[in-house]
N, CA, C and O of each residue as an XYZ file, in Angstrom:
672
protein
N      -6.949    -10.960     27.156
C      -7.783    -10.718     26.059
C      -8.044    -12.070     24.874
O      -7.146    -12.833     24.517
N      -9.073    -12.113     24.533
C      -9.457    -13.029     23.475
C      -9.610    -12.625     22.242
O     -10.132    -13.429     21.469
N      -9.180    -11.203     21.691
C      -9.402    -10.668     20.716
C      -8.350    -11.101     19.533
O      -8.677    -11.322     18.367
N      -7.382    -11.156     19.921
C      -6.224    -12.070     18.854
C      -6.794    -13.442     18.594
O      -6.457    -13.844     17.480
N      -7.487    -14.218     19.207
C      -8.103    -15.173     18.996
C      -9.112    -15.193     18.031
O      -9.075    -16.039     17.137
N     -10.072    -14.310     18.104
C     -11.255    -13.758     17.706
C     -10.823    -13.793     16.238
O     -11.393    -14.477     15.388
N      -9.617    -12.888     15.976
C      -9.284    -12.139     14.967
C      -8.504    -13.491     13.744
O      -8.594    -13.615     12.522
N      -7.899    -14.165     14.624
C      -7.286    -15.172     13.976
C      -8.323    -16.416     13.436
O      -8.050    -17.012     12.394
N      -9.356    -16.707     14.117
C     -10.403    -17.575     13.875
C     -11.245    -16.644     12.527
O     -11.358    -17.160     11.415
N     -11.605    -15.715     12.726
C     -12.180    -14.890     11.636
C     -11.255    -15.147     10.015
O     -11.712    -15.446      8.912
N     -10.042    -14.928     10.381
C      -9.244    -14.973      9.170
C      -9.167    -16.287      8.477
O      -9.135    -16.416      7.253
N      -9.128    -17.654      9.709
C      -9.268    -18.816      9.070
C     -10.544    -19.077      8.333
O     -10.607    -19.415      7.152
N     -11.653    -18.869      9.219
C     -12.702    -19.001      8.420
C     -13.184    -18.240      6.915
O     -13.868    -18.783      6.048
N     -12.673    -16.961      6.876
C     -12.824    -16.344      5.747
C     -11.977    -17.013      4.635
O     -12.413    -17.120      3.489
N     -10.799    -17.443      4.992
C      -9.995    -18.123      4.205
C     -10.299    -19.259      3.413
O     -10.044    -19.370      2.213
N     -11.028    -20.359      4.362
C     -11.362    -21.419      4.174
C     -12.625    -21.371      3.443
O     -12.932    -22.120      2.516
N     -13.324    -20.439      3.930
C     -14.726    -20.250      2.923
C     -14.661    -20.017      1.777
O     -15.435    -20.509      0.956
N     -13.662    -19.168      1.476
C     -13.118    -18.889      0.035
C     -12.015    -19.526     -0.854
O     -11.661    -18.889     -1.846
N     -11.335    -20.950     -0.538
C     -10.771    -21.611     -0.856
C     -11.158    -22.497     -2.446
O     -10.414    -23.215     -3.113
N     -12.584    -22.108     -2.686
C     -12.783    -22.582     -3.826
C     -12.382    -22.065     -5.129
O     -11.524    -21.193     -4.991
N     -12.676    -22.277     -6.283
C     -11.953    -21.390     -7.667
C     -12.896    -20.227     -7.532
O     -14.043    -20.311     -7.092
N     -12.261    -19.057     -7.984
C     -12.638    -18.072     -8.173
C     -12.081    -16.953     -9.019
O     -10.851    -16.949     -9.058
N     -12.634    -16.086     -9.647
C     -12.144    -15.304    -10.553
C     -10.831    -14.730     -9.943
O     -10.738    -14.537     -8.731
N      -9.743    -14.441    -10.874
C      -8.707    -13.801    -10.245
C      -8.621    -12.519     -9.948
O      -7.557    -12.088     -9.504
N      -9.793    -11.618    -10.150
C      -9.947    -10.266     -9.371
C     -11.686    -10.670     -8.839
O     -12.696    -10.606     -9.540
N     -11.592    -11.037     -7.557
C     -12.917    -11.447     -7.071
C     -13.670    -10.212     -6.763
O     -14.895    -10.169     -6.875
N     -12.929     -9.169     -6.363
C     -13.664     -7.732     -5.994
C     -13.632     -6.519     -6.998
O     -12.637     -5.797     -6.934
N     -14.600     -6.218     -7.909
C     -14.737     -5.609     -9.221
C     -13.975     -4.078     -8.880
O     -13.350     -3.435     -9.723
N     -14.165     -3.700     -7.575
C     -13.265     -2.612     -7.476
C     -11.654     -2.521     -7.321
O     -11.008     -1.492     -7.119
N     -11.164     -3.828     -7.460
C      -9.731     -3.784     -7.332
C      -9.090     -4.787     -8.477
O      -9.746     -5.718     -8.946
N      -7.873     -4.523     -8.834
C      -6.904     -5.272     -9.936
C      -5.841     -5.588     -8.762
O      -5.255     -4.845     -7.975
N      -5.825     -6.949     -8.952
C      -4.391     -7.380     -8.240
C      -3.312     -8.273     -8.984
O      -3.692     -9.403     -9.292
N      -2.217     -7.967     -9.262
C      -1.248     -8.529     -9.928
C      -0.067     -8.613     -8.912
O       0.016     -7.853     -7.947
N       0.906     -9.659     -9.216
C       2.305     -9.589     -8.523
C       3.266     -9.904     -9.503
O       3.010    -10.425    -10.589
N       4.507     -9.537     -9.044
C       5.685     -9.614     -9.918
C       6.983     -9.935     -8.778
O       7.028     -9.631     -7.587
N       7.954    -10.629     -9.582
C       9.008    -10.786     -9.048
C      10.325     -9.908     -9.875
O      10.733    -10.276    -10.976
N      10.806     -8.886     -9.249
C      11.674     -8.141     -9.997
C      11.098     -7.882    -11.645
O      11.799     -8.073    -12.638
N      10.242     -7.597    -11.660
C       9.313     -7.231    -12.819
C       9.003     -8.363    -13.784
O       8.356     -8.331    -14.831
N       9.619     -9.367    -13.181
C       9.014    -10.753    -14.229
C       7.892    -11.552    -13.955
O       7.664    -11.616    -12.747
N       7.078    -12.213    -14.698
C       6.146    -12.954    -14.380
C       6.458    -14.286    -13.769
O       5.592    -14.868    -13.116
N       7.642    -14.797    -13.945
C       8.162    -16.184    -13.267
C       9.483    -15.816    -12.471
O      10.427    -15.233    -13.004
N       9.461    -16.178    -11.258
C      10.379    -16.154    -10.516
C      11.587    -17.255    -10.445
O      11.332    -18.448    -10.607
N      12.570    -16.912    -10.260
C      13.645    -18.126    -10.430
C      14.097    -18.356     -8.774
O      14.369    -17.453     -7.984
N      14.093    -19.660     -8.526
C      14.665    -19.829     -7.421
C      15.911    -20.231     -7.296
O      16.177    -21.354     -7.725
N      16.968    -19.428     -6.686
C      18.243    -19.995     -6.751
C      18.742    -20.171     -5.268
O      19.703    -19.471     -4.952
N      18.255    -20.952     -4.389
C      18.465    -21.110     -3.000
C      18.678    -20.048     -2.123
O      19.432    -20.043     -1.149
N      17.748    -18.873     -2.655
C      17.617    -17.992     -1.566
C      16.072    -17.422     -1.331
O      15.296    -17.854     -2.184
N      15.584    -16.707     -0.535
C      14.072    -16.336     -0.459
C      13.705    -15.921     -1.586
O      14.435    -15.244     -2.310
N      12.418    -16.306     -1.907
C      11.893    -15.798     -3.327
C      10.765    -14.368     -2.746
O       9.589    -14.425     -2.388
N      11.589    -13.312     -2.835
C      10.646    -11.870     -2.690
C       9.837    -11.635     -3.782
O      10.230    -11.839     -4.931
N       8.457    -11.117     -3.446
C       7.797    -10.563     -4.689
C       6.965     -9.534     -4.250
O       6.894     -9.449     -3.024
N       6.337     -8.757     -4.869
C       5.377     -7.489     -4.773
C       4.059     -7.806     -5.279
O       3.923     -8.067     -6.475
N       2.940     -7.808     -4.374
C       1.492     -7.899     -4.873
C       1.313     -6.178     -5.047
O       1.764     -5.345     -4.261
N       0.645     -5.941     -6.112
C       0.198     -4.482     -6.462
C      -1.428     -4.683     -6.479
O      -2.080     -5.431     -7.208
N      -1.836     -3.892     -5.570
C      -3.191     -3.528     -5.650
C      -3.692     -2.288     -6.143
O      -3.378     -1.278     -5.514
N      -4.555     -2.156     -7.349
C      -4.897     -0.857     -7.803
C      -6.681     -0.879     -7.471
O      -7.466     -1.823     -7.379
N      -6.856      0.487     -7.361
C      -8.204      0.940     -7.441
C      -8.642      0.972     -8.901
O      -8.167      1.847     -9.624
N      -9.584      0.012     -9.434
C     -10.189      0.274    -10.709
C     -11.242      0.700    -10.345
O     -11.915     -0.208    -10.834
N     -12.250      1.589     -9.701
C     -13.386      1.651     -9.126
C     -13.158      3.568     -9.680
O     -12.094      4.153     -9.879
N     -14.615      4.130     -9.797
C     -14.387      5.467    -10.133
C     -14.540      6.321     -8.842
O     -14.721      7.536     -8.916
N     -14.454      5.571     -7.501
C     -14.264      6.405     -6.243
C     -13.077      5.939     -5.439
O     -12.735      4.757     -5.472
N     -12.437      6.845     -4.714
C     -11.726      6.386     -3.394
C     -12.465      5.497     -2.846
O     -13.682      5.325     -2.911
N     -11.373      4.742     -2.107
C     -11.924      3.509     -1.397
C     -10.854      3.378      0.142
O      -9.657      3.092      0.094
N     -11.569      3.639      1.326
C     -10.918      3.072      2.408
C     -10.438      1.906      2.407
O     -10.993      0.808      2.448
N      -9.129      2.272      2.346
C      -8.161      0.527      2.304
C      -7.304      0.332      3.565
O      -6.718      1.345      3.948
N      -7.139     -0.724      4.233
C      -6.506     -0.906      5.382
C      -5.200     -1.424      5.112
O      -5.046     -2.588      5.482
N      -4.172     -0.849      4.540
C      -3.079     -0.943      3.763
C      -1.944     -1.415      4.515
O      -1.199     -2.292      4.078
N      -1.744     -0.680      5.990
C      -0.801     -1.379      6.976
C      -1.173     -2.512      7.326
O      -0.279     -3.353      7.411
N      -2.525     -2.923      7.633
C      -2.920     -4.193      8.196
C      -2.759     -5.211      7.321
O      -2.474     -6.316      7.783
N      -2.935     -5.012      5.663
C      -2.629     -5.987      4.795
C      -1.117     -6.295      4.903
O      -0.642     -7.419      5.065
N      -0.414     -5.111      4.787
C       1.093     -5.183      4.596
C       1.745     -5.939      6.064
O       2.722     -6.688      6.042
N       1.147     -5.646      7.036
C       1.389     -6.150      8.463
C       1.762     -7.789      8.473
O       2.799     -8.393      8.745
N       0.357     -8.245      8.024
C       0.151     -9.669      7.918
C       0.524    -10.514      6.719
O       0.591    -11.743      6.769
N       0.771     -9.770      5.611
C       1.131    -10.261      4.353
C       0.254    -10.871      3.333
O      -0.906    -10.635      3.670
N       0.291    -11.553      2.233
C      -0.770    -12.175      1.662
C      -0.921    -13.694      1.921
O       0.009    -14.381      2.343
N      -2.076    -14.142      1.658
C      -2.308    -15.469      1.737
C      -1.706    -16.370      0.383
O      -2.053    -16.120     -0.771
N      -0.957    -17.215      0.674
C      -0.341    -18.047     -0.419
C      -0.375    -19.520     -0.272
O      -0.125    -20.174      0.740
N      -0.816    -20.044     -1.757
C      -1.203    -21.493     -1.415
C      -0.059    -21.916     -2.816
O      -0.216    -21.448     -3.944
N       0.966    -22.793     -2.473
C       1.370    -23.466     -3.330
C       0.964    -24.904     -3.949
O       0.611    -25.951     -3.406
N       1.162    -24.520     -5.370
C       0.791    -25.726     -6.280
C       1.750    -26.557     -7.033
O       2.288    -26.025     -8.004
N       2.055    -27.793     -6.737
C       2.992    -28.183     -7.636
C       2.500    -28.588     -9.049
O       1.514    -29.256     -9.361
N       3.589    -27.920     -9.932
C       2.999    -28.067    -11.312
C       3.066    -29.350    -12.086
O       2.732    -29.461    -13.265
N       3.524    -30.302    -11.327
C       4.439    -31.485    -11.702
C       3.399    -32.710    -11.241
O       3.312    -33.830    -11.744
N       2.790    -32.259    -10.349
C       2.052    -33.563     -9.603
C       0.676    -32.766     -8.728
O       0.683    -31.556     -8.502
N      -0.226    -33.500     -8.394
C      -1.451    -33.001     -7.549
C      -1.159    -32.519     -6.258
O      -1.832    -33.132     -5.429
N      -0.418    -31.657     -5.746
C      -0.503    -31.442     -4.314
C      -0.249    -29.869     -4.108
O       0.482    -29.175     -4.816
N      -0.962    -29.465     -3.052
C      -0.776    -27.935     -2.748
C      -0.381    -28.032     -1.318
O      -0.270    -29.024     -0.598
N      -0.163    -26.552     -1.037
C       0.105    -26.676      0.517
C       0.005    -25.257      0.738
O       0.415    -24.591     -0.212
N      -0.531    -24.450      1.969
C      -0.761    -23.344      2.188
C       0.945    -22.967      2.917
O       1.721    -23.817      3.355
N       1.168    -21.536      2.869
C       2.148    -20.993      3.463
C       1.751    -20.448      4.549
O       0.821    -19.682      4.297
N       2.023    -20.475      5.695
C       1.363    -19.716      6.780
C       1.637    -18.122      6.784
O       2.758    -17.681      7.036
N       0.687    -17.405      6.529
C       0.851    -15.799      6.806
C       1.465    -15.431      8.155
O       1.719    -16.173      9.104
N       1.685    -13.823      7.994
C       2.045    -13.450      9.268
C       0.999    -13.090     10.227
O      -0.141    -12.929      9.791
N       1.219    -12.951     11.392
C       0.324    -12.504     12.475
C      -0.293    -11.536     12.076
O       0.510    -10.735     11.597
N      -1.757    -11.023     11.992
C      -2.555    -10.097     11.951
C      -2.742     -9.217     13.106
O      -3.288     -9.601     14.140
N      -2.177     -7.756     12.883
C      -2.619     -6.900     14.372
C      -3.934     -6.542     14.297
O      -4.148     -5.906     13.266
N      -4.935     -6.704     15.004
C      -6.203     -6.274     15.218
C      -6.384     -4.545     15.244
O      -7.320     -3.913     14.753
N      -5.231     -4.015     15.947
C      -5.168     -2.484     16.448
C      -4.947     -1.804     14.824
O      -5.171     -0.617     14.589
N      -4.554     -2.618     13.966
C      -4.428     -1.761     12.643
C      -5.775     -1.788     11.722
O      -5.832     -1.233     10.625
N      -6.846     -2.508     12.315
C      -7.942     -2.500     11.593
C      -8.663     -1.225     11.238
O      -9.318     -1.059     10.209
N      -8.435     -0.164     12.391
C      -8.875      1.033     12.262
C      -7.835      2.083     11.303
O      -8.173      3.252     11.113
N      -6.843      1.652     10.864
C      -6.083      2.025      9.989
C      -6.055      2.296      8.970
O      -5.261      1.503      8.465
N      -6.568      3.225      7.908
C      -6.750      3.189      6.803
C      -6.152      4.374      5.768
O      -5.887      5.516      6.143
N      -6.010      3.935      4.549
C      -5.473      4.718      3.606
C      -6.857      5.271      2.734
O      -7.844      4.546      2.858
N      -6.993      6.335      1.976
C      -7.621      6.743      0.944
C      -7.089      6.335     -0.423
O      -6.289      6.960     -1.120
N      -7.607      5.321     -0.644
C      -6.832      4.767     -1.976
C      -7.617      5.471     -3.114
O      -8.694      4.912     -3.318
N      -7.373      6.569     -3.932
C      -8.144      7.171     -5.003
C      -8.203      6.144     -6.217
O      -7.546      5.133     -6.468
N      -9.112      6.711     -6.789
C      -9.142      5.656     -8.232
C      -8.216      5.794     -8.967
O      -7.646      6.879     -9.076
N      -7.810      4.570     -9.729
C      -6.682      4.607    -10.226
C      -5.449      4.351     -9.496
O      -4.488      3.998    -10.179
N      -5.277      4.472     -8.101
C      -4.117      4.604     -7.471
C      -3.784      3.447     -7.045
O      -4.756      2.882     -6.543
N      -2.677      2.732     -7.016
C      -2.053      1.333     -6.618
C      -1.255      1.652     -5.500
O      -0.828      2.752     -5.148
N      -1.087      0.332     -4.897
C      -0.433      0.388     -3.336
C       0.414     -1.051     -3.384
O      -0.135     -1.875     -4.115
N       1.326     -1.394     -2.913
C       1.935     -2.456     -3.023
C       2.054     -3.296     -1.510
O       1.989     -2.733     -0.417
N       2.217     -4.560     -1.691
C       2.260     -5.596     -0.496
C       3.354     -6.425     -0.622
O       3.341     -7.299     -1.489
N       4.497     -6.251      0.266
C       5.355     -7.587     -0.198
C       4.827     -8.816      0.438
O       4.018     -8.914      1.361
N       5.544     -9.886     -0.348
C       5.472    -10.830      0.209
C       6.816    -11.718     -0.262
O       7.520    -11.224     -1.143
N       7.176    -12.982      0.291
C       8.345    -13.628      0.637
C       7.885    -15.248      0.601
O       6.869    -15.563      1.221
N       8.504    -16.080      0.005
C       8.494    -17.613      0.361
C       9.685    -18.006      0.681
O      10.618    -17.915     -0.117
N       9.826    -18.528      1.966
C      11.442    -18.802      2.399
C      12.266    -19.931      1.408
O      11.668    -20.767      0.730
N      13.541    -19.814      1.448
C      14.583    -20.476      0.927
C      14.096    -22.122      1.340
O      13.628    -22.875      0.485
N      14.231    -22.406      2.348
C      13.911    -23.815      3.155
C      12.682    -24.376      2.522
O      12.688    -25.497      2.014
N      11.480    -23.503      2.548
C      10.244    -23.972      2.226
C      10.378    -24.571      0.492
O       9.857    -25.650      0.211
N      10.958    -23.929     -0.351
C      11.236    -23.977     -1.842
C      12.217    -25.271     -1.931
O      11.999    -26.085     -2.828
N      13.374    -25.499     -0.955
C      14.253    -26.315     -1.127
C      13.318    -27.968     -0.751
O      13.377    -29.012     -1.401
N      12.741    -27.758      0.148
C      11.615    -29.071      0.178
C      10.610    -29.472     -0.975
O      10.225    -30.615     -1.221
N      10.309    -28.466     -1.543
C       9.764    -28.474     -3.321
C      10.362    -29.067     -4.161
O       9.680    -29.707     -4.961
N      11.780    -29.083     -4.297
C      12.540    -29.522     -5.226
C      13.913    -28.848     -5.389
O      14.733    -29.308     -6.183
N      14.180    -27.713     -4.609
C      15.229    -26.752     -4.869
C      15.515    -26.427     -6.362
O      14.664    -25.730     -6.915
N      16.375    -26.750     -6.951
C      16.866    -26.164     -8.196
C      15.914    -26.626     -9.239
O      15.876    -26.145    -10.372
N      15.003    -27.764     -8.724
C      14.259    -28.398    -10.211
C      12.278    -28.144     -9.394
O      11.276    -28.753     -9.769
N      12.342    -27.257     -8.464
C      11.370    -26.800     -8.245
C      10.263    -26.214     -9.412
O      10.731    -25.465    -10.269
N       9.219    -26.449     -9.448
C       8.411    -26.057    -10.435
C       6.892    -25.636    -10.052
O       6.090    -26.384    -10.612
N       6.350    -24.752     -9.341
C       5.192    -24.531     -8.857
C       4.733    -23.162     -8.780
O       5.376    -22.115     -8.703
N       3.316    -23.415     -8.821
C       2.591    -22.102     -8.812
C       2.257    -21.454     -7.656
O       1.823    -22.203     -6.780
N       2.332    -20.153     -7.350
C       2.138    -19.585     -5.790
C       0.881    -18.890     -6.294
O       0.862    -18.068     -7.210
N      -0.400    -19.406     -5.437
C      -1.735    -18.590     -5.658
C      -1.643    -17.547     -4.433
O      -1.419    -17.902     -3.275
N      -1.848    -16.200     -4.844
C      -1.522    -15.404     -4.027
C      -2.792    -14.697     -3.543
O      -3.288    -14.181     -4.544
N      -3.572    -14.427     -2.429
C      -4.678    -13.691     -2.056
C      -4.566    -12.468     -1.204
O      -3.985    -12.460     -0.119
N      -5.237    -11.283     -1.828
C      -5.337    -10.404     -0.600
C      -7.030    -10.603     -0.220
O      -8.027    -10.792     -0.917
N      -6.785    -10.450      1.307
C      -8.131    -10.223      1.776
C      -8.139     -9.531      3.158
O      -7.322     -9.795      4.040
N      -9.130     -8.628      3.270
C      -9.227     -8.146      4.728
C     -10.404     -7.009      4.894
O     -10.950     -6.375      3.992
N     -10.595     -6.948      6.067
C     -11.915     -6.140      6.166
C     -11.921     -4.645      5.512
O     -10.892     -3.983      5.379
N     -12.774     -4.356      5.256
C     -12.726     -3.003      4.282
C     -13.811     -1.848      4.968
O     -14.222     -0.784      4.506
N     -14.106     -2.575      6.351
C     -15.050     -1.446      6.822
C     -14.669     -1.221      8.281
O     -15.267     -0.449      9.031
N     -13.478     -2.067      8.656
C     -13.073     -1.742     10.231
C     -13.713     -3.155     11.075
O     -13.563     -3.269     12.291
N     -14.380     -4.108     10.310
C     -14.666     -4.841     11.234
C     -14.141     -5.993     11.178
O     -12.989     -6.031     10.745
N     -14.728     -7.149     11.545
C     -13.857     -8.588     11.231
C     -14.396     -9.218     10.387
O     -14.019    -10.389     10.329
N     -15.424     -8.809      9.424
C     -15.608     -9.434      8.239
C     -14.925     -9.153      7.103
O     -15.090     -8.095      6.496
N     -13.880    -10.329      6.621
C     -13.100    -10.256      5.698
C     -13.848    -10.541      4.171
O     -14.897    -11.178      4.081
N     -13.233    -10.047      3.167
C     -13.613     -9.767      1.827
C     -12.271    -10.010      1.053
O     -11.183     -9.529      1.369
N     -12.542    -10.889     -0.081
C     -11.236    -11.147     -1.114
C     -11.229     -9.542     -1.838
O     -12.201     -8.953     -2.310
N     -10.277     -9.222     -1.781
C      -9.792     -8.035     -2.581
C      -9.517     -8.728     -3.661
O     -10.307     -8.475     -4.570
N      -8.507     -9.698     -3.991
C      -8.324     -9.995     -5.510
C      -7.380    -11.419     -4.993
O      -7.179    -11.717     -3.815
N      -6.886    -12.171     -6.179
C      -5.870    -12.707     -6.189
C      -5.209    -12.967     -7.444
O      -5.853    -12.755     -8.472
N      -3.783    -13.480     -7.540
C      -3.264    -13.686     -8.637
C      -2.341    -14.471     -8.709
O      -2.174    -14.775     -7.528
N      -1.374    -15.199     -9.479
C      -0.494    -16.232     -9.228
C       0.588    -15.840     -9.911
O       0.500    -15.037    -10.839
N       1.871    -16.441     -9.463
C       3.064    -16.266     -9.841
C       3.625    -17.988     -9.932
O       3.396    -18.936     -9.181
N       4.294    -17.902    -10.964
C       5.228    -19.326    -11.234
C       6.342    -19.096    -10.647
O       6.843    -17.977    -10.749
N       6.956    -20.088     -9.918
C       8.411    -20.172     -9.517
C       9.003    -21.574     -9.851
O       8.478    -22.651     -9.567
N       9.954    -21.418    -10.376
C      11.009    -22.430    -10.961
C      12.473    -22.439    -10.551
O      13.115    -21.389    -10.552
N      13.032    -23.635    -10.189
C      14.271    -23.483    -10.058
C      15.362    -23.177    -11.000
O      15.094    -23.350    -12.189
N      16.327    -22.832    -10.752
C      17.052    -22.184    -11.983
C      17.575    -23.342    -12.834
O      18.255    -23.000    -13.801
N      17.363    -24.772    -12.631
C      17.479    -25.616    -13.622
C      16.210    -26.182    -14.479
O      16.341    -27.122    -15.262
N      15.132    -25.605    -14.283
C      14.057    -25.844    -15.062
C      13.961    -25.209    -16.377
O      14.018    -23.984    -16.485
N      13.836    -25.888    -17.252
C      13.342    -24.992    -18.400
C      12.234    -24.498    -18.572
O      11.463    -25.182    -17.900
N      11.570    -23.545    -19.183
C      10.408    -22.878    -19.375
C       9.464    -23.605    -20.387
O       9.594    -23.469    -21.603
N       8.638    -24.278    -19.885
C       7.501    -25.305    -20.612
C       6.124    -24.880    -20.587
O       5.368    -25.122    -21.527
N       5.754    -24.236    -19.520
C       4.287    -23.871    -19.228
C       4.027    -22.471    -19.974
O       2.921    -21.934    -19.910
């Protein structure tokens, strides 16, 4: 079956079409934020950097939301070096097309979380203990059960090595 290939192509097209600078919260129905253990800056100490993305329904109505689909594939992440002009995408997980029809009802004001992680090996390549980067984190998914992806929102986290002084 070619459905997984079609799904991956749809994801790549939707991501590449939306790589231009956009407002942090592109969808007015949602507010998106991220945190590493309650901090706005994540400290890299030679282990994976795990974080949580919080998606909150800021509209006045309940919204059908494909939470399991988003959690399964994880967020889309682009790393930006804070010291030089260099960026790189972090591969996201494989999306499971079967989960497109599994929705929760996200009530007005309700939040859900999506776990994310950046591997220690990748961060070692970016400078190890002296790494200083910004992770641009984007959540997108079909909200209507089709393959048409829309940006739910995006946010950013600063990640620094344990030897970096806070200067940004």
